[in-house]
C-alpha positions in Angstrom: 124.1 -43.8 39.5 124.1 -45.1 36.4 124.9 -43.9 32.9 122.7 -44.3 30.3 124.6 -46.9 28.9 124.4 -48.6 31.7 121.9 -51.8 33.3 119.1 -49.6 35.8 116.2 -50.4 37.0 114.4 -47.0 36.8 114.7 -43.3 35.0 114.0 -40.7 36.7 112.5 -37.0 34.9 112.6 -33.9 37.5 113.2 -30.1 36.9 115.2 -28.2 38.8 118.3 -28.0 41.3 115.9 -27.5 44.1 114.3 -30.8 43.6 117.6 -32.3 42.6 119.4 -31.3 46.3 116.8 -32.2 48.7 113.9 -34.9 47.5 115.3 -36.4 44.7 119.2 -36.8 46.3 117.1 -38.8 49.4 115.2 -40.8 47.0 118.2 -42.0 45.3 119.9 -42.8 48.9 116.9 -44.8 49.4 117.3 -46.4 46.1 121.0 -47.2 46.4 120.1 -48.8 50.0 117.6 -51.2 48.7 120.2 -51.9 45.6 117.8 -50.2 42.9 119.9 -48.9 40.3 118.3 -45.3 38.8 119.6 -43.5 35.8 119.7 -39.6 36.2 120.2 -37.1 33.3 122.9 -34.5 34.4 123.1 -33.0 31.0 120.6 -30.6 29.9 122.3 -28.5 27.1 120.3 -29.8 24.4 117.0 -28.1 22.8 115.7 -31.8 21.9 116.5 -35.2 24.0 119.6 -37.3 22.5 119.5 -40.8 21.4 121.2 -42.3 24.2 119.0 -40.4 26.7 115.8 -42.1 24.5 117.3 -45.6 24.5 118.1 -45.3 28.6 114.0 -44.0 29.0 112.6 -47.0 27.1 115.2 -49.8 28.7 114.1 -48.7 31.8 111.4 -51.0 33.7 110.4 -47.9 35.6 109.6 -44.4 34.7 109.1 -41.8 38.2 108.1 -38.5 36.7 108.6 -35.8 40.0 105.9 -33.3 38.9 106.9 -29.8 40.2 105.7 -26.1 39.9 108.7 -25.6 37.8 108.6 -29.1 35.3 107.0 -27.2 32.7 109.1 -24.5 32.4 111.7 -26.9 30.7 110.7 -27.9 27.0 113.6 -30.5 27.5 111.2 -32.3 30.5 108.1 -31.9 28.2 110.0 -33.6 25.6 111.1 -36.2 28.3 107.6 -37.2 29.0 106.4 -37.1 25.6 108.7 -40.0 25.7 108.0 -41.5 29.0 104.5 -41.8 27.9 105.1 -43.0 24.4 106.0 -46.3 25.8 103.5 -46.1 28.6 101.5 -46.8 25.5 103.0 -48.9 23.3 105.2 -50.9 25.1 103.2 -51.1 28.7 106.2 -49.6 30.7 105.3 -48.7 34.0 105.0 -44.7 35.0 105.1 -43.5 38.6 104.0 -40.2 39.3 105.0 -37.7 42.6 103.1 -34.2 42.6 105.8 -32.3 44.7 104.5 -29.4 45.8 102.0 -29.4 43.0 98.4 -30.1 42.4 97.6 -32.7 40.1 94.4 -30.6 38.6 97.2 -27.9 38.3 99.2 -30.3 35.7 96.1 -32.0 34.2 94.6 -28.5 33.4 97.8 -26.4 32.9 96.8 -23.8 35.4 98.0 -22.4 38.2 102.0 -21.8 38.6 102.4 -24.3 36.5 100.3 -23.4 34.0 102.2 -20.0 33.8 105.6 -22.1 33.5 103.7 -23.9 30.6 102.2 -21.2 28.5 105.8 -19.4 28.6 107.6 -22.9 27.5 105.2 -22.9 24.7 105.4 -19.6 23.0 107.2 -19.7 19.6 106.6 -23.6 19.6 104.7 -25.4 17.3 101.3 -26.2 17.4 102.4 -29.8 17.1 104.6 -29.6 19.7 102.2 -27.8 22.2 100.0 -30.5 21.3 102.1 -33.1 22.6 103.1 -31.7 25.5 99.6 -31.2 26.6 98.5 -34.5 25.8 101.3 -36.0 28.1 100.7 -33.7 30.8 96.6 -34.8 30.7 97.8 -38.8 30.8 100.8 -38.3 33.5 98.1 -36.2 35.4 95.6 -39.3 35.4 98.1 -41.8 37.2 97.4 -42.5 40.3 100.7 -41.4 42.2 101.9 -39.9 45.8 101.7 -36.0 46.3 103.2 -34.7 48.7 101.0 -32.5 50.4 99.5 -35.6 51.7 102.6 -36.7 53.9 103.5 -35.1 56.8 106.9 -36.6 56.4 108.8 -36.2 53.4 110.7 -39.7 54.7 107.9 -41.7 55.2 106.7 -40.8 51.7 110.4 -41.7 50.3 110.5 -44.9 51.9 107.0 -45.8 50.3 108.0 -45.3 46.9 111.3 -47.0 47.3 109.0 -50.3 48.9 106.8 -49.9 45.7 109.5 -49.3 43.1 111.2 -52.4 44.9 108.0 -54.2 45.0 107.4 -54.1 41.3 111.2 -55.1 40.4 111.1 -58.0 42.8 107.6 -59.6 40.8 109.3 -61.3 37.7 107.4 -61.9 35.1 105.6 -65.1 35.2 106.7 -68.5 33.6 103.4 -70.1 33.3 103.2 -69.9 29.8 106.2 -70.6 28.3 105.8 -73.9 27.0 102.5 -72.6 25.5 103.8 -72.8 21.6 103.6 -70.0 19.4 102.0 -67.4 22.6 104.0 -64.9 21.4 103.0 -64.5 18.1 99.3 -64.6 19.8 100.3 -62.0 21.9 102.0 -59.7 19.4 98.9 -60.2 17.1 96.3 -59.3 20.2 98.7 -55.8 21.2 97.7 -54.4 17.5 93.9 -55.4 18.1 94.4 -54.2 21.7 95.8 -50.8 20.4 97.2 -49.5 23.9 98.5 -46.5 23.0 94.6 -45.7 22.1 92.8 -43.5 24.7 89.1 -45.0 23.9 87.9 -47.8 25.8 87.7 -50.6 23.7 86.4 -54.3 24.1 88.0 -57.1 21.8 86.7 -61.0 21.6 89.1 -63.7 21.4 86.9 -66.6 19.9 87.6 -70.1 18.8 87.0 -73.9 19.8 87.3 -75.3 23.3 90.7 -76.0 24.1 92.3 -74.2 21.6 93.8 -72.0 24.0 91.9 -69.3 24.3 92.0 -68.6 28.1 96.1 -69.2 27.7 96.0 -66.3 25.8 93.9 -64.3 27.4 95.8 -64.6 30.9 99.2 -64.3 29.6 98.1 -60.5 27.5 96.5 -60.4 31.4 99.9 -61.1 32.8 101.9 -58.9 30.6 99.5 -55.3 30.5 98.2 -55.3 34.3 100.5 -53.0 35.6 99.2 -50.2 33.3 95.9 -50.5 34.6 94.2 -48.5 37.8 91.8 -52.0 38.1 92.3 -55.5 37.1 90.6 -58.3 37.2 90.5 -62.1 35.3 86.9 -63.5 35.4 87.2 -67.2 35.0 84.4 -69.4 33.8 81.9 -67.0 34.0 79.1 -69.4 32.4 79.4 -71.0 35.3 78.7 -68.3 37.9 75.2 -67.3 36.0 72.2 -69.5 34.6 70.2 -68.9 32.0 67.2 -68.1 33.0 68.0 -64.2 32.3 66.4 -63.1 35.8 67.2 -59.6 36.8 68.3 -61.0 40.3 70.8 -63.7 38.7 72.3 -60.5 36.9 72.3 -58.2 39.6 74.6 -61.3 41.6 76.8 -61.8 38.7 77.7 -58.1 38.6 77.8 -58.1 42.4 80.4 -60.6 42.3 82.2 -58.8 39.3 82.6 -55.9 41.0 83.6 -57.3 44.7 86.2 -58.9 43.2 87.6 -55.9 41.1 87.5 -53.8 44.2 89.0 -56.6 46.5 85.6 -55.8 48.7 83.8 -59.1 49.6 81.4 -56.6 51.4 80.7 -55.1 48.3 76.6 -54.9 47.9 74.8 -53.3 44.9 70.8 -52.8 44.5 70.5 -52.4 40.3 72.4 -52.6 37.8 73.7 -49.2 37.1 76.2 -49.7 39.9 79.1 -51.0 37.3 79.1 -47.9 35.2 79.2 -45.3 38.2 81.7 -46.9 39.8 83.9 -47.5 36.5 83.3 -44.7 34.3 86.3 -43.0 35.6 88.7 -45.6 35.8 91.3 -47.8 33.5 91.0 -51.0 33.5 91.5 -54.3 32.6 89.1 -57.1 32.4 89.1 -60.6 31.5 85.6 -62.2 30.9 86.9 -65.6 30.3 84.3 -68.5 29.2 81.0 -66.5 28.6 78.1 -68.0 26.7 75.3 -65.8 26.8 74.6 -62.2 26.0 73.1 -61.4 29.0 76.2 -62.2 31.2 77.9 -59.5 28.8 74.6 -57.1 29.4 75.2 -57.4 33.2 79.1 -57.0 33.4 80.2 -55.1 30.6 77.3 -53.5 28.9 79.1 -51.1 26.6 82.4 -49.4 26.3 81.3 -45.8 28.0 81.1 -47.8 31.1 84.7 -47.6 31.4 87.1 -44.9 31.9 89.2 -44.1 29.0 92.3 -46.2 28.1 90.2 -49.4 29.4 90.4 -52.7 27.4 87.6 -55.5 27.7 88.8 -59.0 27.0 85.8 -61.4 26.5 87.1 -65.4 25.5 84.1 -67.2 24.1 83.5 -70.4 21.8 80.1 -68.0 20.0 81.2 -65.9 17.3 77.6 -64.3 17.1 77.8 -63.6 20.6 80.4 -61.2 19.9 78.5 -59.6 17.2 75.4 -59.1 19.0 77.0 -57.2 21.8 79.1 -55.1 18.7 82.3 -56.5 19.8 83.9 -56.1 16.3 87.2 -56.2 17.0 87.8 -60.2 17.3 90.9 -62.3 17.1 90.3 -65.9 16.4 92.5 -68.3 17.5 93.6 -70.6 14.7 94.8 -74.2 15.3 98.2 -74.7 15.1 100.1 -75.7 12.0 101.4 -79.4 11.9 105.0 -78.2 12.9 103.6 -76.6 15.7 101.1 -79.5 16.9 103.8 -82.1 16.7 106.1 -79.8 18.8 103.2 -79.7 21.2 103.0 -83.5 21.4 106.5 -83.6 21.8 106.8 -81.4 24.5 103.8 -83.6 26.5 106.0 -87.3 25.2 108.6 -86.7 25.6 109.5 -83.4 27.7 111.1 -81.9 24.4 110.0 -80.1 21.3 110.6 -83.1 18.7 110.5 -86.4 18.6 113.8 -88.5 19.5 114.7 -90.8 16.7 113.1 -93.6 16.2 109.8 -91.7 17.1 109.6 -89.5 14.1 106.7 -90.8 12.3 104.6 -92.8 15.1 104.5 -89.0 16.6 103.3 -87.5 13.3 100.5 -90.0 12.8 99.5 -89.5 16.4 99.6 -85.6 16.5 97.1 -85.6 13.1 94.7 -87.0 15.1 93.3 -83.9 16.7 94.3 -80.6 16.0 93.4 -79.0 19.7 96.2 -78.0 21.6 94.6 -79.5 24.9 93.7 -83.1 23.2 97.6 -83.2 22.2 98.9 -82.5 25.4 96.8 -85.1 26.9 97.5 -88.0 24.6 101.2 -87.3 24.7 101.1 -87.3 28.4 99.3 -90.5 28.3 102.2 -91.9 25.8 104.7 -90.5 27.9 107.5 -93.6 29.0 105.6 -96.3 27.3 107.7 -98.3 25.2 107.7 -97.9 21.1 105.7 -101.1 21.0 103.2 -99.9 23.4 103.0 -96.9 20.8 102.4 -99.2 18.1 100.0 -101.3 19.4 98.1 -98.0 21.0 97.9 -96.3 17.1 94.9 -98.3 15.8 92.6 -97.8 19.0 93.7 -93.9 18.7 92.8 -93.9 15.1 89.6 -95.8 15.6 88.1 -94.3 18.7 88.9 -90.6 18.5 88.2 -88.8 15.5 86.9 -85.3 16.2 85.3 -86.0 19.5 86.8 -83.9 22.3 85.5 -85.9 24.8 87.3 -89.3 23.4 90.3 -87.5 22.7 90.5 -86.2 26.5 89.3 -89.7 27.9 92.4 -91.0 26.9 94.3 -89.3 29.7 91.7 -90.2 31.7 91.7 -94.3 30.5 95.5 -94.0 30.9 95.1 -94.0 34.8 94.1 -97.8 34.1 92.8 -99.7 36.7 94.0 -97.6 39.4 91.0 -96.4 41.3 92.9 -94.2 43.6 94.0 -92.4 40.9 90.6 -92.2 39.0 88.5 -91.4 42.6 90.9 -88.7 42.9 90.9 -87.1 39.8 86.6 -87.3 40.1 86.9 -85.7 43.7 88.4 -83.1 42.0 86.3 -82.4 38.6 83.4 -82.6 41.2 84.2 -80.8 44.0 87.5 -79.5 44.5 88.9 -77.8 41.3 90.2 -74.6 42.0 90.9 -74.8 45.7 93.8 -75.5 47.4 96.2 -78.3 47.2 96.4 -78.4 51.1 92.5 -78.3 51.6 92.1 -81.7 49.7 95.0 -83.0 51.3 93.6 -82.7 54.5 90.3 -83.2 54.1 91.1 -86.3 53.0 94.1 -87.1 54.9 92.8 -90.4 56.7 90.8 -91.7 54.0 92.5 -94.9 51.6 93.4 -92.8 49.1 96.9 -91.6 48.7 96.5 -88.0 48.1 100.2 -86.3 47.5 101.2 -88.7 45.2 97.9 -88.9 43.3 97.8 -85.4 42.7 101.7 -86.0 41.5 100.8 -88.3 39.2 97.7 -86.4 38.0 99.9 -83.8 36.9 102.3 -85.7 35.4 99.3 -87.1 33.2 98.6 -83.6 32.2 95.1 -84.3 34.0 95.5 -81.6 36.5 97.8 -78.1 37.5 99.3 -76.8 40.7 99.0 -73.0 40.6 101.9 -70.6 41.9 99.4 -70.3 44.5 99.3 -74.1 45.6 95.6 -74.5 43.9 94.5 -77.3 41.8 93.7 -76.4 38.3 91.6 -78.9 36.2 90.5 -77.4 32.8 87.0 -76.9 32.3 86.8 -79.5 29.4 88.8 -82.2 31.5 86.1 -81.1 34.7 83.6 -81.3 32.5 84.6 -85.0 31.2 84.9 -85.8 34.6 81.2 -85.5 35.9 80.2 -86.8 32.6 82.2 -90.2 33.6 80.3 -89.8 36.9 76.7 -89.6 35.6 77.3 -92.9 33.2 78.3 -94.7 36.4 74.4 -95.2 36.7 72.3 -93.2 34.4 68.6 -94.2 36.1 69.9 -94.5 39.7 71.9 -91.9 40.7 72.1 -93.2 44.7 74.8 -95.6 42.6 77.0 -92.9 41.5 80.3 -92.0 43.2 79.2 -87.9 43.4 75.9 -86.4 43.3 76.2 -83.0 41.3 72.6 -82.3 39.7 69.9 -81.2 42.1 67.2 -82.7 40.9 68.7 -85.9 41.0 69.9 -85.2 44.5 66.5 -84.0 45.4 65.0 -87.2 44.6 67.7 -89.4 45.9 67.3 -87.5 49.4 63.3 -87.4 49.2 63.6 -91.4 48.3 66.1 -92.4 50.9 67.7 -94.5 47.7 71.4 -93.4 48.5 74.0 -96.3 48.8 77.4 -96.7 50.1 79.2 -95.8 47.0 78.5 -92.1 46.8 81.4 -90.4 48.4 80.5 -86.7 47.5 77.7 -84.1 46.9 77.4 -80.7 45.4 73.9 -79.4 45.9 72.6 -75.7 44.5 69.4 -76.0 46.6 68.4 -72.9 44.7 67.9 -75.1 41.7 64.7 -76.6 43.6 61.5 -76.4 45.1 61.1 -77.1 48.8 62.0 -80.5 49.6 61.4 -81.8 53.8 64.0 -84.7 54.8 63.5 -87.9 56.8 65.4 -89.3 59.4 66.5 -91.9 57.0 67.5 -89.3 53.9 71.4 -90.5 54.7 71.0 -93.8 55.8 72.3 -95.9 52.9 75.6 -93.5 52.4 77.7 -94.7 54.8 81.0 -93.7 52.7 79.9 -90.2 52.5 82.6 -87.7 53.1 81.7 -84.7 51.5 78.1 -82.6 52.3 78.3 -79.2 50.6 74.8 -77.7 50.4 74.8 -74.3 49.2 71.8 -71.4 48.3 72.3 -68.2 46.3 72.4 -65.7 49.4 69.0 -64.0 49.1 67.3 -67.2 48.8 65.4 -68.9 51.6 66.1 -72.4 52.9 64.3 -74.7 50.9 65.2 -78.2 52.9 63.2 -78.8 56.0 62.6 -81.6 58.2 59.8 -83.9 58.8 57.3 -82.3 60.9 58.5 -83.6 65.0 62.5 -83.8 63.7 65.1 -82.3 65.2 68.2 -83.8 63.5 69.2 -86.2 61.0 71.9 -89.8 60.7 74.6 -88.6 59.4 77.5 -90.9 58.3 80.2 -91.1 60.0 83.2 -90.9 57.8 82.3 -86.8 57.1 85.4 -85.1 56.4 83.6 -81.9 55.3 80.0 -80.6 56.7 78.7 -77.5 54.9 75.2 -76.9 55.1 74.1 -73.4 54.5 70.6 -73.1 56.2 70.8 -76.3 58.3 67.5 -76.9 59.3 69.1 -79.4 62.4 68.5 -77.9 66.0 71.9 -80.5 67.2 73.8 -82.6 65.2 72.6 -86.0 65.8 74.1 -88.1 69.1 75.2 -90.7 67.0 77.0 -88.8 64.7 80.9 -89.4 66.3 82.4 -86.5 64.2 85.3 -88.2 64.8 86.9 -87.9 61.2 85.0 -84.2 60.8 87.1 -81.6 59.4 85.7 -78.9 58.8 81.9 -77.5 59.6 80.5 -75.1 58.0 76.9 -74.4 58.9 76.2 -70.4 58.2 72.4 -69.4 58.7 72.0 -72.4 60.5 69.1 -73.3 63.0 71.1 -74.9 65.6 70.8 -74.2 69.1 74.0 -76.2 69.9 76.1 -78.5 68.2 76.3 -81.7 70.0 74.5 -83.2 73.1 77.6 -84.6 74.0 81.0 -83.8 73.9 82.3 -85.4 70.7 85.8 -86.3 69.7 87.0 -83.8 67.6 90.6 -84.6 67.5 90.5 -83.9 63.2 88.5 -80.4 63.4 90.2 -78.0 62.0 88.0 -75.4 60.9 84.5 -74.0 62.5 81.8 -71.5 60.6 78.9 -70.9 62.6 78.2 -67.3 61.1 74.9 -66.0 61.3 73.5 -69.3 62.9 71.3 -66.5 65.7 69.7 -69.5 67.2 72.9 -70.8 68.4 73.5 -71.3 72.4 75.9 -72.9 73.0 79.3 -74.7 72.0 80.9 -77.9 72.9 83.9 -78.2 74.7 86.4 -78.1 72.3 89.4 -78.5 74.5 90.1 -81.6 72.6 90.3 -80.3 69.6 93.9 -80.2 69.3 94.1 -79.4 65.4 91.5 -76.1 65.3 92.9 -73.6 63.5 90.2 -71.0 62.9 86.6 -70.6 64.4 84.8 -67.8 62.2 82.2 -65.6 62.9 81.0 -66.7 66.1 78.0 -64.5 68.2 79.7 -63.2 70.7 76.4 -63.8 72.9 77.1 -67.2 72.7 77.3 -68.7 76.0 80.4 -70.3 76.6 82.1 -69.3 74.0 85.1 -67.8 75.9 85.4 -71.6 77.7 84.8 -73.6 74.9 87.7 -72.9 72.5 91.2 -73.5 73.5 92.7 -70.4 73.2 96.4 -71.4 74.2 96.3 -74.1 72.0 95.3 -72.4 68.8 96.4 -68.8 68.5 100.1 -69.5 68.8 100.2 -72.3 66.3 102.4 -72.2 63.3 100.9 -71.0 60.0 97.2 -70.6 61.8 97.7 -66.5 61.9 93.5 -66.4 60.7 91.6 -67.4 64.0 88.7 -64.7 63.2 86.3 -63.3 65.9 83.7 -60.5 65.2 80.7 -58.9 66.9 82.5 -56.9 69.7 83.8 -59.8 71.3 86.5 -58.3 72.8 83.9 -56.6 74.6 83.1 -59.3 76.6 86.5 -59.8 78.4 87.0 -63.4 77.1 90.8 -65.4 77.5 91.4 -63.7 74.1 92.0 -60.4 75.8 93.9 -61.4 78.3 96.2 -63.2 75.7 
């Protein structure tokens, strides 16, 4: 074990030879086996903890408090605990609790044998000492930990504790924000606002213009502080989840999403807005509500601090200061514009991949950095000029000065325009802006694998140009300002004839194009929120002109009824042959059209459809990877999928569907590398399928 002067991972606080010789010795052996360095104090001769012990506590990443019946009989242990809980409150140190043959309630309330020992220790002590000890015991007892009475095997409990410690130590701090200029200063100022040692629940606003870095600051704080809370959630782009109609059902859906993500329970359903308060008022939570633009969003998600348990922190980012004030959020952190030197550093990092301009570029870089004070704009400008000669910089400067001004869209447009005449890159950028922002990189690559687009190299270029980033879990991330700009570019492709645009996003425009059969070969993708229209009856030729259409994404709110229907007498529509993704919730067709070959189809998602069968004849499905036909209750049979050699996932097929056991090529799919998510529900195993035999 380490001494107080050595480097160590864990500080252990305990009382008694019985604990040291039994439980603690076994725990330390397990730590040694896993190369976890723990500090154990072996001298209990002083009445107050010495400075070297204080340093040992403060330098540890984790403190483990082993609470036994005799723990409170030692003033040394109680003083140790006060220091540990101070570190937890002020520095965010992780505290893990082990209730060893003692009830957490006895620790919290100082009752039972534990309470008797505590009272004896308090004799002759000052009121200030007793107050600090009591508060520390209350705080530590409120931390969820391991309870020895809940384990039949002490060895199993020790293994679980060591695993938890190892997981914490192995999770290295995120480096996603290392290059964000000024981030440490922002974090230190925000910590003062958050006042983590205060036990009250608090709501804090982060306010500033679009592109200033509000979300980045909030994300960095979230990453730093998450380990100190029972439940955590970063809820991004809140405004996109709520329309401004202020209907009760909209707020209900928003809170449902909030609680579902917070508790990691996708099946969670609520019937009234009082559920959040009931579920959260006794829990210490850290929640970030990012990009809020409507007071009703806050009313639904965080109506007041009393909804949440003691010590909770709710962080709200917004461009609207009045919204925060209306919601009585008085702690507001205003994100200021970067200084001249910071702006130059941001620009230089993007343009030169270093903190300052190289010789010969200093004056030019200073001139361009003055054109915008927004960090995002500086990054986009820098990336658009990266690698270009000094002559090209000089030629670009007058144009940049003449066209940018304070218009954010024009600033951002520079990055897009820097793609030049490369239609491949521009199309990939627009695909992401319109359809795939936040999606996994491999999904986009799979869907467009056999198209004319070079997706892999295209994504690399877009990352280089700072137009997108790839997250640690391989998702494509585009800033919402760039996304808005991309969607606006698409709308301007044909203002009066939406059927000539590359992507259709606006529900009313899509409604008109489908109703009037005015789609053209220009259209590559459609994202249609059917909940935003009245009922629409589709004719056979609704998609007739869209021969290049590759992505259909028709969706609705869960509680809404289907609003798209077929003209009387129709069973199916004529679908484009180039489709890669067919996502159509509550699809009215009874069968897929016979002329639809599905040769390029990668995913088919027809939840709540009226399908009775997919195809009259078995099609070529060599590209098909995923099928989702959940709650398609009319489905009677599946086609022969034995030729679907790339099939990875079949989700929620009703076990009553005829011939399903023979239709699906179990032997080809179950053992496929990296495809471990083939899922079947609804008592399918009871049918004695081939899956059971495998």
